[in-house]
C-alpha positions as CSV (number, residue, x, y, z in Angstrom):
1,M,117.0,96.5,114.0
2,P,113.9,96.9,111.8
3,S,112.1,93.8,110.6
4,I,109.6,93.1,107.8
5,K,106.8,93.4,110.3
6,E,107.6,97.0,110.7
7,Q,107.8,97.8,107.0
8,K,105.1,99.8,105.3
9,K,102.6,97.6,103.6
10,I,102.1,98.4,99.9
11,L,99.0,97.3,98.0
12,I,99.1,97.6,94.2
13,K,95.4,97.8,93.1
14,N,94.0,96.6,89.8
15,A,97.1,94.5,88.9
16,G,97.1,90.9,87.9
17,H,99.8,88.2,87.9
18,F,102.3,90.3,85.9
19,L,102.6,93.4,88.1
20,Q,105.4,94.9,86.0
21,E,103.1,94.9,83.0
22,D,100.0,96.1,84.7
23,K,101.4,98.7,87.0
24,G,105.0,99.1,86.0
25,K,105.2,102.9,86.6
26,E,103.7,102.5,90.1
27,I,106.1,99.7,91.1
28,A,109.0,101.7,89.7
29,Q,108.0,104.7,92.0
30,Y,108.1,102.4,95.1
31,I,111.5,100.9,94.0
32,D,112.9,104.4,93.5
33,L,111.7,105.5,97.0
34,F,113.2,102.4,98.5
35,I,116.6,102.9,96.8
36,K,116.6,106.6,97.9
37,E,115.7,105.4,101.5
38,K,112.5,107.4,101.5
39,L,110.1,104.5,101.9
40,K,109.1,105.1,105.5
41,I,109.0,102.3,108.1
42,A,105.5,102.2,109.7
43,A,105.2,102.3,113.4
44,N,103.3,99.3,114.8
45,K,102.3,100.8,118.1
């Protein structure tokens, strides 16, 4: 079973405390990929 350690790390650059206000479109793209199960799990090997 996958764990959080195997999940792809996402860094939102140039965003402050209110991510949804600073980088809303970028965050929405990652959420959309997650919902569509297209956000790949990274291999830690």
